[in-house]
Each structure stands twice: as C-alpha cells, then as structure tokens.
C-alpha positions in Angstrom: -211.9 100.3 -123.4 -213.5 101.8 -126.4 -217.1 100.9 -127.4 -215.6 98.6 -130.1 -213.4 96.9 -127.6 -216.3 96.4 -125.3 -218.3 94.8 -128.1 -215.4 92.5 -128.9 -215.3 91.5 -125.2 -219.0 90.8 -125.3 -218.6 88.7 -128.4 -215.9 86.7 -126.7 -218.0 86.3 -123.6 -221.1 85.3 -125.5 -219.1 82.6 -127.3 -217.8 81.3 -123.9 -221.3 81.3 -122.4 -222.5 79.3 -125.5 -219.7 76.8 -125.4 -219.5 76.1 -121.7 -221.6 74.2 -119.2 -221.6 76.9 -116.5 -224.4 79.4 -116.0 -224.0 82.8 -117.6 -223.3 84.7 -114.4 -220.5 82.3 -113.4 -219.0 82.6 -116.9 -219.1 86.4 -116.7 -217.4 86.4 -113.3 -214.7 84.0 -114.5 -214.2 86.1 -117.6 -213.5 89.3 -115.7 -211.5 87.6 -113.0 -209.1 86.6 -115.8 -209.1 90.2 -117.1 -208.4 92.3 -114.1 -207.3 95.2 -116.4 -211.0 95.9 -117.2 -212.3 98.7 -115.0 -215.7 98.8 -113.4 -217.3 100.9 -116.2 -215.9 98.6 -118.8 -217.1 95.5 -116.9 -220.6 97.0 -116.5 -220.8 98.0 -120.2 -219.7 94.6 -121.4 -222.0 92.8 -118.9 -224.9 95.0 -119.9 -224.4 94.2 -123.6 -224.0 90.5 -122.9 -227.2 90.3 -120.9 -229.1 92.5 -123.4 -228.2 90.0 -126.1 -229.1 87.0 -123.9 -232.5 88.6 -123.1 -233.2 89.0 -126.8 -231.6 85.8 -127.9 -234.8 84.1 -129.2 -235.8 87.2 -131.2 -232.3 87.8 -132.5 -231.9 84.1 -133.6 -235.2 84.4 -135.4 -234.1 87.6 -137.1 -230.8 85.9 -138.1 -232.6 82.8 -139.4 -231.2 80.3 -137.0 -228.2 79.5 -134.8 -225.7 82.3 -134.4 -222.4 82.9 -132.7 -221.6 85.9 -130.5 -220.5 88.0 -133.4 -223.7 87.6 -135.3 -225.8 88.1 -132.2 -224.0 91.3 -131.3 -224.3 92.5 -134.9 -228.1 91.8 -134.9 -228.6 93.4 -131.5 -226.7 96.6 -132.5 -228.7 96.7 -135.8 -232.1 96.3 -134.2 -231.8 97.8 -130.6 -234.1 100.6 -129.8 -231.3 102.1 -127.6 -230.1 105.4 -129.0 -227.0 105.3 -126.8 -225.8 102.1 -128.5 -223.3 102.6 -131.3 -224.3 101.2 -134.6 -222.5 98.2 -136.1 -220.5 100.3 -138.5 -218.9 102.2 -135.6 -218.1 99.0 -133.8 -217.0 96.5 -136.4 -214.0 98.5 -137.6 -211.1 96.1 -137.3 -209.2 98.7 -135.2 -207.1 97.7 -132.3 -209.2 95.5 -129.9 -212.3 96.0 -132.1 -214.2 93.3 -133.9 -213.0 92.6 -137.5 -214.6 94.7 -140.2 -217.9 93.6 -141.6 -217.6 91.1 -144.5 -219.8 91.6 -147.6 -222.2 88.9 -146.4 -222.5 90.6 -143.0 -223.2 94.0 -144.7 -226.0 92.2 -146.7 -227.3 90.7 -143.4 -227.2 94.1 -141.8 -229.2 95.7 -144.6 -231.8 92.8 -144.3 -232.0 93.2 -140.5 -232.6 96.9 -140.8 -235.1 96.5 -143.6 -237.1 93.9 -141.6 -236.6 95.7 -138.2 -240.4 96.2 -137.8 -241.3 92.6 -138.7 -243.2 90.8 -136.0 -241.5 87.6 -134.8 -243.6 84.6 -133.8 -244.8 84.5 -130.2 -242.0 82.2 -128.9 -239.4 84.5 -130.4 -241.1 87.6 -129.0 -241.1 86.0 -125.6 -237.5 84.9 -126.1 -238.5 81.4 -125.2 -237.0 78.3 -127.0 -239.4 76.8 -129.5 -239.3 73.4 -127.7 -240.4 75.0 -124.4 -243.1 77.3 -125.8 -245.9 74.6 -126.0 -245.3 73.7 -122.4 -245.9 77.3 -121.4 -249.3 77.3 -123.0 -248.1 78.8 -126.3 -249.5 77.8 -129.6 
C-alpha cells in the first residue's frame, strides 16, 4: 500500500470505529480480517495512524471546531503532527488510485487555518484529549 492508500484505510477505519458500538481494537481486528491482502507493514502503519488520531481526538476536534469524520480527523492530524516521517496532506489527498479524494477548496482553507493556528493552545480538556463532559469529573476546571 502507498502512504495515501494507508491514509484512506485509516479514514475508513476511523469512520467504522465512530459508527459502531464495538471497541476500537475489535473494530481494527475485524477490519483487517476482512482485508487479508494487507501485509503486516501496512496493517501496522494504518493501525498506528488510527491510534495516533484517536489519542489526539479531543485536540483535533477542537482544532476543527467540532465534530468531524475520519477524513477531517486525518487531515487535521497530518497538518498538525510533529512527526517528520508523516507525509503532509497534499501528498496524501491526491485522488490517485486507492488514495483519498483530492482536497476541496473548503478543505484547503481549513488546512491553511490549521497550519496558521498550529501553535494555538487548546483548552485543558482538549490538551488532555478528554471529552468536555468528563473533564469536571476528573477535577478539571
């Protein structure tokens, strides 16, 4: 799989995790069980991307301004990740075979906003990647 195809698989998997009642690890296992063609390196790369997005979900949703699907979450992650090994959104969202569709004008504007505000400090709950409703119960203010 190309890096773009891996990103598309991560988008699909994030959407399945969001839509289903099963835990993320079970959804990941079922996803790859149905896609036996994916080799170990591809499974690891996709899984790493999915869990990186899930770990940062609170921050990413804050940066996006609210609810987001897998595509927007992956876009935001790629635009704001501190990982030099991660390809940028322009290299991934190409519309090539198995790649995510090219960025729409609104997504390009979002990408510019994400990059411009990359150093903005999210609220404490978003920094901790804890849902807003849970934050007060954890002693947050």
